[in-house]
N, C-alpha and C positions, 0 to 999 in steps of 0.2 A: 839103526843105520848111523854111520859115522861120516863126518866130513873127510874128504880126501886130503885136504891140505892141513888142517889143524887138529884132526882126529877127535874133535868134540862131537858129542851125540847131537844129531839133528832132530829137532822137535817135529812132531807130525800132527796133522789135524785129526778130527774124529773119523774121517774117511780114509785114514792112513796115507794121506798125501804129505810130502815133506814140505817144511817151511824153508825154502831155499830153492836151489835149481840144479839141474843136471847140465854139465858142460862136457861135451864130447863123451857122454855116457857115464860120467863120474859125478857123484853127488857132492855138492858144496853147500855149506851153511850160509845163512843170510849175510853174516859179517864178512866172510871170505869172498862172497859174490860182490859185495860193495868194493872191496879192495881190488879185485880183478877188473871191475868196470872202470875204476879210476885209472888203473894202469893203461887200459886200452884207450881211454880218452886222451891221456897224455901222449901216447904214441901216435895216434891219428891226427892230433891237432898240431 
């Protein structure tokens, strides 16, 4: 599985769960998730 934003391969656990998150049904890696969360915090504060 690849990240929607940066197209890097997303690592998975031994139970095939992604190390990252789904946002609106699309997979994002952990690094892109941090960037998105920082943008949201700036907008809401």
